C-alpha angles and dihedrals in degrees: 000000000000114000138127091277092066102027113118092353110143123226128184112216125188127191116202135175104281120112115262103074088157091071095056093043093049090047090052090052091051094047091051092044088052093056097253124146110235130203108200130201123181128190122218091247089050090057089056093047093049091050090047100046101034141030090249117109114194119207117231101242119079095232092052092045089048090056093047095049092042088055092045095051095037091240123180120238108288094010097106127038126182117207126202123250093256101030096134091176093063113115095245089060097072139051088222089060123093112306095242127155117249123221118188104199117198099014118199122216088242090058089047088055093048094050093045090054099040097248116162102183094140140014095271093054090043093050089051091049090051091048091054097045093045092045090238122155111279121184119186120192109194121187111193137121127230107015117220123219088260092055092047094046091051090049090052093049092050092046089054088051090055103264120135112231109206111175116204093253108135123203126233104210091098086062098237117216098192144019086258089062090055091049090049090053092063094040091053092054091051092051089050092053089049090054092242125139118253138179099184092109135355117260118245112289096006094111094048092048091057127072122239090265092055096257123122112268 
């Protein structure tokens, strides 16, 4: 998906403790492959989830974690930066920092609560608070079932504040053949909302609009 639209665009990406680490990791791969610069934040709970759901083991220190994720995503030097949980000098922590979108993927219900109530107890929560107050794109990808009234109320509040709530609920009309296809469905939707090109899956109606040889009918 590399082109001028995504080259050098900065995206803030946070991993929190909900199930669904594969969504965030796949998104990271696609952002790096697309030429974006990615600022990464990882909660302690997210480290546990990633180790439980995948074969990836993240070290505790930000520099070591950065090296591991850079290798995982095949990032070029300087393309991926990991910030500590209380690094208040990180660009996502201030409205005067670079005006980059924030994606929390996966987004725990605890993080939903913190963002809905304005808590800023760590860098991820502060980055979300900044995105809301600065009216920057904020995409939250919760993965929970069922949702309680508290969860739904927090999602409604955040939607009214301008956030996009995108539950990790993949569709099936593209006839997925693997779990990876289901993951790519959600990642493709996130990339679309970020305004980045993607070829993970066709958009609705694209195949019908094209002839069998790939030309427009």
